[in-house]
N, C-alpha and C positions, 0 to 999 in steps of 0.2 A: 417370487422365485427364491428358493433357498440356495444362497450362493455357496454354502459349504457342501451341500449335497450334490451340486452339479459337477459334472466332469470338466466343464469349461471354466476358465479363470473368471473370477467375479468381475462384473462390469460396473464401472464407476463413471458417473456423469459429473464433469467439472464445469461449473458455471461462474464466470467472472468476466466483467467487461474489460479488465486490464489484461492485454494480450501477453505481457511478460509473466505475470503471475499465473495465468492460465497455462502457459507453456511450461513453466517450471514445475507446477503441481502435476501436470499430465506426464511430464518426463519422469518425475520421481515415482509416480504410481506405475507407469509402464515398466520401469526398471525393477519395481517390486513384484511384478508378475500379474498386474491387473490389466484388463481391457479398459480403455478410456475413451469416452465420448466427450465432446466439448460443446459448450453453448456460450454465446457472448452476452446474453441478458436473460431475464426471467421469462419473457415471452418465448424466446427461442428455446429455452430449456424445456418448456412444456411440450413443444413440438417434438424435440429430440427424445424426450422421455417416452412419449407415446409410441415412437417408432423403434426404440432400442430396449425398453424395459430394463433399466439399470438396477443393480442390487443395492446401490448406495449413491447418494447425491452430496457433492461438496459445492456449496453455494455462497457467493459473496453477498453481503448485506446490501450495499449501495450499488445499484445498477440502473441504467436508463430503461425506459419503456415499462418494465415491470420489475420492482425491486425484489430482493431476496425474501422479505417477509411475506409479500403477497404471493409470490411463487410457491413458497413453502406451504402457506395455508391452502392454496389451490391443490397442490399435490396431496395433501392430507385428506381433502374432500373426495378424492377419486377412489373407486372401489379397490379393496385389497391393499391399500397403502398405509394401514394403521401402524404397521411395524417397520415400514421403510426407514432405514437409517438416513437422517438428513443432518449433515455437518455444516454449520454456518461459520463463515469466516468473518471475524469482527476485529475492531481495533482493540489493543491490549487493555485500555482503561475505559472502553465504551460500555459501561454497565447497562445503560438504557437499551442499547441495541441487543445486548445479551438477553435481557429480560424479555424484550419484544420478540426475539427469535424463539425463545421457549414458548411464549404465548402463541406464536404462529404455528407451533408444532414441531420445532427443531428437536432432534435427538440430543445433540451436543453442539459445542462451539469450539473453534480453534482461533487463537489470536494471531494477528499479524504484527511483526514479521513472522512468517511461518518457519518452524524448525523442520526443514525438509528431510533430514535423516530420520526423524521420528514419525513422519507422516504415514508411511506404509504400515507401521505398527499400530498407529491410531486407527486406521481404516480397518485393519484386520480385527482389532478388538471390537469395534462397533459391529462388524459383520457377525462375529462370534456371539456377542451379546444379543443381537437381533435374532439370530438363529435360536439361541437359548430361550429367549422370550417367546418365540413362536412355538417351540416345543412345549414350554410351560402352558401356554394358552391352549394348545391342543390337548394337553393332559387334563387341564381343568374342564374342557368341554366334554371329554370322554367320561370324566368322573361324574359330571352333572347328568349326563345321559344314563350312566350306569345306576345312579341313585333313583332316577325316574323309572327305569325299566327293570332293575333287578331288586330282589328283596335283600335288605341289609341284614347282617348278623344281629340277632336280638336275644334278649333274655327277659324272663318274667319272674317276679317274686310275689308270693301271696303269704299273708300273715298266718293263715291256717295251715300252710304247708311248710314254711320256713326254709324251703329249698328252692333253688333257681332252676327254671327250665331253660336249657341252652339250645340255640339253633345250631345248625351245621356250620354256619359262618363264624360264630363265636368260638366253637370248638376248634376250627381251623386256625384262628388267630392265637388261641391259647396253646395249641399243639396237642389237643386231645383227639382221640378217635371219635368218630361221629356217634358211636354207641356208648360214650362215657356217661355214667349215671349223673343225675343232677347233683349240683353242689350247693353249699350254703353261701350266703353273701359274704361272710368274712373270708371264706376260702378264695372267692373271686378277687377280693381286695388284696389278698396276699400275693397275687401275681403282679401287683403294682411295683414299679421300681422303687427301691428303698429311698432314693432322694425325693421322689414325688409322693410317697405314701401319706405323709401327714397332711399335705395339701388336698389329696384326693379324699382322705377320711373326713376332713372338715367339710369338703364339698358335699359328700354324701349325707353328712349330718344335717347340713342346711336344706338339702333337697327333701329329706324325710320330715324335717320340721316345718318348712315353709312352702314346700312344693315348687321350688324354683327349678325350672326346666332348662335353664341356660347350660349349654354344653361345656365340656372341659377337655383339654388335650393333655395327655400324660404318656408316660412310658410304662410298658409292661415287659416282663421276662417270661417267655413261654416255657413249656416243660423242658425244652432243650437248652435253655439259658440264652436264647436269642432275644435281643431287644427289639421291640416294636413300638412305634409311635401310633397311638390310637386316639380316636375321637369318641367321647362318651356323651350320650344323651339319655336323660332320665325324666320320666314324668311320674308323679305320685298321685294315687287315688286315696282320699281320706274317708274315714267313716264319719258318723254324725258327731263324734266327740273330737274330730280333727286328729285322729290317730291314723298312721299309715296303714292302709288296708292292702294295697297292691302297688308294686313298682314295675314300670315298663321301661326297659332300657335297650338302646341300640349301641353297638360297638363296631367301629369302622377302623380298619387298618389304614393309616395315612402315612406309612413309612416312606414310600416312594415319593409321595407329594412333598413330604418334609425334606427329603434329600434334594429334590429339585429346587425348592425354595432356598435351601442353604447354598446350593450351587449358584443360584442367581445372586444371592447376597455376596458370595465370594467373588464372583465376576465383577460385581459393582464396586466392591470396596477393597479388593486385594490385587496387588500387582502380580500378574501371572508368573513372571520370571523369577522374582526374588521372594515371593510370598509375604512381602511386607505390605502394610497398609498403603493404599494409593493416595493420590491427591485429594479425592473426595472425602475419604475417611479421616485423613489427617486434618483437613480444614475443619471438619466437624469437631474433632477432639481439641483442636486449637481454640475453637470458639468456646467449648466447655471450660477449658483451662483459663481463658480470659475472664469468664464469668466468676469462677471460683476465686481467681486472684483479686478481682475487684471487690468481691464480697468479704474476703479475709485480709485485704490490704497487703498482698504478697507481691513479690517480684518473681519473674521467671525469664528464662532465656530461650531463644529460638536460634538454632544453628542451621545454616544453609550451606551444604557441602557439594562440591563438584570435583570430579577426578581430573587431574591435570593430564593433558595430552591423551585423553581417552580415544579421541578420533584416530590418533596415530596407531593405536593398538588394533582398532577395527580395520584400518587401511592396510596395515602390514601383515597381520596375523589372521584376519578374517573376523566376521561377525560372530561365529561360534565361540572363538576365544574371548571376544568382547563380552558375550553373554555370560560365559563362565566367570569372567572377572567381576561382572556385576553381582553375580550370585555369591562369589567369595567375599566381596565387599560387604554385602548384606550380612553374611555370617560373622564376619569380623566385627561389624558394628554391634551385632547382638552380644558377642562375647565380651567386648570391652566396655559396654555400658552397663553399669550396675542398675538394679531395680530402683535404687534411691535417686538415680540421676534424673528420672523423668516420671511421666505420668504412670507408667506401668508397662509390662510386656504386652506385645500385641498377641492376640489370640482370638480367632473367629470361631473356635469350636463351641463356645458357650452362648451362641446366639439364641435368644428366646423372644419370639414375637417381634422380631425386627430390632431388638435392642441388644447392644453389646455390653456384657457384664464387666469385661475388662477394658482397660484403656491402653492406648498405644503411644510409643515414644519415637519410633523411627518410621520413616516413610520414604518411598521412592516416588518422586514427582514425575519422573520420566527421564529417558536418556541416562546420563550419569549423574543426575542431580538427586540428592538425598536431603532430608530434613531431620533434625533431632530436636525434640522438645524436652527441655529441662525445667520441670515445673516446681521443683522443691529446692531451689538454690537460696542461700542466705546473702551472698555477695556476688557482684558481677564477676569477681575473680574466679568464682567456682566454675563459670562457663569456660574460662580459659584453661582451667585444669582438665576439664573434659575434652576440650579441643586438642590439647597437647597429647592426651592419651589416645585419641583417635588418630592423630598424625603418626604417633609412634607405632601403633598397631598396623595401620594401613601401609606404612612405608616399608614393611618387611617384604622381601621378595616372595613371589608366588611361582609355583610350577604348575602350568596348565597344559595338559596333553603334550608334555615334553618341552614346552617353551617356558623359560624363566622370564617372568614378567615383573617389572618394577613400576609401581604407580604411587603417586602422592596426592593428597587432598589439598584443596584450597577451601577455607572455611570462613564464612561471614557470620557474625554474631549480632543479634538485635535483642535488647533487653526491654521487657515490659515493666512499667509503662513509659520508661524514658524515651524509647525509640518508636513508640506507637502504642495506642491503646485499642486497636482493632486488628483483626487477622490480616486484612489486605495490606495495611501499612507495615506491620511487622515482617511479613513475608517479603515485601518489596525492599525494605531497608536491609534485611539480612542478605538478600540477593545482591544488592549493591555493595555491601561490605565484602561479600565473597569475590565479586569482580575486582574490587580494590586489592584484595589479596593476590589475585591472579596478575594484575598489572604491576604489582610490586615484586614479582619474582616467583610466584607459585610456592606450593608447599608451605603456606603461611596461614595463620588465622588473623582476622582483623575485626575489631568492633565497628559498629556503624557510627558514622560521623555525619552531622547535618550537611557538611560541605559536599558529601557524596550525592545527596539529593539535589543540591544546587547544580552540580556538574551534570547530572542526568537530565535535569530540565533544560539546561543550556544545550545539551546534545540533541534533545528532542526538538527544540526550537530550530537548531541549525539544520536538522534533517528536513523539517517541514519547509524551511526557506529554500533549501537546496533543490527540493523537488520542483520548485517553480523557477529556478534560476535561468534555465535555457529559454523557456518561453517568454520570460520577462527581460531578456537581453542583458542579464546581469554579468554574464561571463565574458571575459576578453582574453586575448593572447598577448603575451609579451615575448620578445625574442632575444636570445642571448647569442651574440656572434661567436664564430669559431675561426681562428686564425691559422693559416698554413705557414709554418715557420720557415720553410725553404723559399717561398715566393713573397711572403709578406702580405698576401691577399686574404681577404675575408672569404673563406671557401664555403661557409655554410652558417646556418643559424639553428638553434634549438627552440622549438615552440613550447612555451610554459603557460599554463592556464592560470588566470587570476579571477577572483570573485569579489565584487563590490556589491554589498547588499544594503538596501535602504534601512533595514532594521538593525542588522548586525555590524554594518560598516564593512571595512576591509577584513576579509577572512583569510588567514594564512593557508596556503596549500597543505602545510603540515597538519592542519586541523581538518579541512574538508575532504581531502583526497582519501585518507583512510576511512572516513565515514561513507564516502561514495562507494568505496570497495565493499564495505560491509553490507550496504543496503542494495547493491546492484545498480545504483544510479551511475556508476562509472561507465556502464555500457552506452547509454545515450550521451553522456558527457564526452566520453572518448570519441564517439563518432562525430560529435560536433567539432571537437578539437581537430581531428584529422581532416575534416572537410574544410574548415576555416583556414588551417595552415596551408593546405594545398591551393586553395583559392588565392591566398596572399603570395605564395611562391610564384604562381603563374603570373600574377599582376606585376611582381618585381621583374620577372624575366621579360615580360612584354615591355616594361619601362626601360629595359636595357641596363639594369644594375649588375648583370653578370653573376647573379647568385647561383651557385651550382648545386646546392644541397639544402633541403629543409628536413630537420630532424624532429621526430614526434615520438614521445614516450608512449609505450603500449602497456596497459595494465594486464595483470594475470587473467582477470575475468574476461577482458576483451579477447586476449590471445587464445583462450580455450574454447571460444565460441566456434562451432563447426563451420559457420559461414564467414569467418573473419577474412580469409583471403578474397572471397567474393566481394565483401564490403569494400576492401581496399581497391580492388579492380573497378568497382562501380564509381567510387569517389574520384579516382584518377580520370575515368572517362568523363564524368560530369564536369570536372574542373579544367580538363584539358592539359593537366600537368604530365610531363613525361615521367615514366616510372623511375628512371635512373636519378631523377632529381629529388626523390623521396627516400629518406632514411628512417627506418623504424628501429627504435631503441628498446631493447628487451633486457630485463634484469637478469643477472647471472643466476639468482635463486630460482627464477621461473624455469630455466633450462634444467635445473637439478631435480625438480619435483617429478617431471615426467619426460625423461630424455627422448624416448621413442616418439611420443606424441608431439613433443616440441619440434623434433627434427622433421616430422611429416609436415607440420604447419610451415616451418621455415622453408622447406623445399617448395611448397606451394607459393609462398610469397616471392621466393627467388625466381620462380618461373615467370612471375609478372615483370621482373626486371628491377624491382626496388632494391635499395641497399639495406643491409642489416648490420646492426651494431649491438654489442653487449654493453649495457650501462652498468656503472658501479663495479667494474671488473676488479677482482681481488678480494671481494667480501664474501663470495659464495663457495670458494674452494672447489671449483670445477675440475673435473678430470681432464687432463690435457689430451688424452687419447680420445675422449668424447668431443672435446673442442675441435679437434682436427676434422671430425666428420661433419661438422655443421657448416652450412654455406654462408659464412660470415665475411664482412668487409672491413670491420673496424672494431677495436677494443677501446673502451673509455675507462681510463684509470680513475678509480674513485678518489674524490677530493680528500678523503681521510689519509691517504698516503702522500698526497702532494703537499699538504699543509706544513708538514715538518720534514720535507725531503732534504732540506739543508742542515737540519739539526739532529735528526734521528737516523742513525745508521741502518736500522732495520727497514724503515720506510724507503730510504735511498736504495737499499739492496733490492727490495721488492719492486720498486719502480723500474730500476735498471733491468731486472730480470724480465719483467713484463714487456718492456720495449724490445729487448733482444729476442724474446720468444716470438713476439708478434712479427718481427722482421723475418725470422726463419720460416714462419708459416705463411708469409705473403700477406699479412694483415697490416693495416695502418693503425696508428695509435693516436688517441687524443687524450690529453690530460685535463681533468676538470679541476676547478677550484684554484686556478693560478691567480695569485693576488699581488705578487711583488716581483721585482727585477731578479732577485736571487733565485727564486723558483724557476723563472723563465730561463735564466742562464744555465741552471742545472739540466733542465729538460732539453735545451738546445744542444748542450754538450753530449747528451746521451742519445742524440738523433731522434728525439720524439718528433712525430710528424705534425701534430696540430695541438693547439691549446684552446682552453675556454675558461673564462673566469673574470673576476672584477678588475684584474689588471688590464684586460682588454676593454671590457664594458660590462656593466650590470645588465640584466634583462630590461629591454626597452619596448615601448609601444611601437606599432608598425611605422608610424610617421617619423619617429626619431631614428629607427633603424634605417629607414630610407635615406635620411641625411647622412648617417654614418657610412652606409654603403657608397654613397656618392663621393664622400670625402676620400675614402680609401681608393676608389677607382681613379680619382684625379691624382692621387699621390703616386699610384703604381704605374699608370699609363706612360708618363714621361720617362720613367726609369726603364720600362720595357722597350720603349721606342729607341732610347739611347743604346 
């Protein structure tokens, strides 16, 4: 099926045994306008394929029952599937799987973790390339049929006549009328393009001397000055003294075929949006540069560049403005990089027999990632000079369709051979240096440092261990008590997740929580935390500890899940905990990102009866008018304001204002990070409702919290009875 020619959206079959990955890939493609079918393994995929006839298949490598390699090979063996695009999902460094995927018949591969914003573009590119290959294949078939069935244009030369006899086909190629008189061989050769003439003359000389009948491709200019690509075949008949007696030649116009071939090469090696070399061509040129550098004992630099906050441009101004920005970035890079900076200007117009005569220096790898190859530097500092020039040029404001846009680059630099002596290592290290520049504030350039590699390996190890943490019972909850200042009772606790790993030891939440957010693992971890906390709260209630509230932090990724309110309702039902005993804590920044969507979810949660609190209040600059519209119960003042509330007038003023504002809005206030008597006294004087912090207690395991709850109950009961 030709997906581009059909009026129906292209159909994509997504095959992965991981339900989360399958859901996210399918959701991304549906939002990009594709029809999506799903299969949970290779065997299931073959059945779904037979019933739905998809235009493209995205398949994981490792699956039960029938893995991706076997399923791919079996699809290739079925009729009419030679050009079916098959995109295999593999691990980033799994070179063996990548090679095996191509051997099984895969069209391309995509590495995990998947860049979902780019997935739709990748699929569309494969469909276009597949359609183009199908058109080229059909063109070649027609050409072969025409060669068998139709008479080609021909000419004939005889020594006794000295003139050529031309067929109508040759006359048509040259622009002659069919009645044109015969011409001499030198006149025919004068039609050859000036740049090809010496080569063609030498070829004719060899044919006349040796009788070599191997064909030649070259260009001619017809009588109207139009350039044609032609294929010339000649056979020579010699006399007894081995002198040319007759020449028989055929001439075929292959201009359209050549254009199709050039278009295929362009699709294969050029980024369609920016017209820069793509990843494939850049890697090829990087490999050539490495060989030359080793041969001549040179150094060169690889710059890996990413645009800062590019996603914000797409989200606020739309993808069209984002595309225009990428095109403008490519133009600015071309302008600010001198020819001496790198291998040479990119140019695909001089392709000949699949070889590029020129070399490229700039490439777009995908999304907002660009690479720049500096092959002729003398010192490492030269790369910094170029990076600064790029920063200066790209940081100038742009006006795109009436919008003034500011963008800055983060650049990582790897030097050959100090930072790697092969393409894979250089690209990886330049990429890590770029991320180091981002983490240090953006709009910076940074050279690669070996410590970056160590950090990346540690992060990878942590991710691998974190994926197994729940099933291996490595996670636990600690609880930090919260004190009601008016009654002196412990009114609630906040559940805080802890991770003790046999390989990594104790891992700080400051390290593994951000990683869980990035990888999506926060969704199963968050569900485990919520269920475990509710179970513990119900157990304490049943034991008579009088705990009225269990607070649980909710991540952004959890909160935006469409079924999150349903998950909360299900856990409450499973654990038997009353809804009013559960308090969900949401960060202020989450509410700012999508106020309308957040309000809708909060209303759904409030309908269940749970309590809602804003965590870290004061750090996100929420609109007070927006705050009034949300169904909130409590504000938690961030510890950053509480720490110096007695010494910093600004912090004291902010804390006082938040307490007064909350009171006017009917909200309770809890202050986090209370560590000493002075802070407690200030908060009590300002009529703060509740406190939480090390002054009361550090986070404790469940059994120690139970002891603390018992102690406070014994202390308060006699006072209340009196």
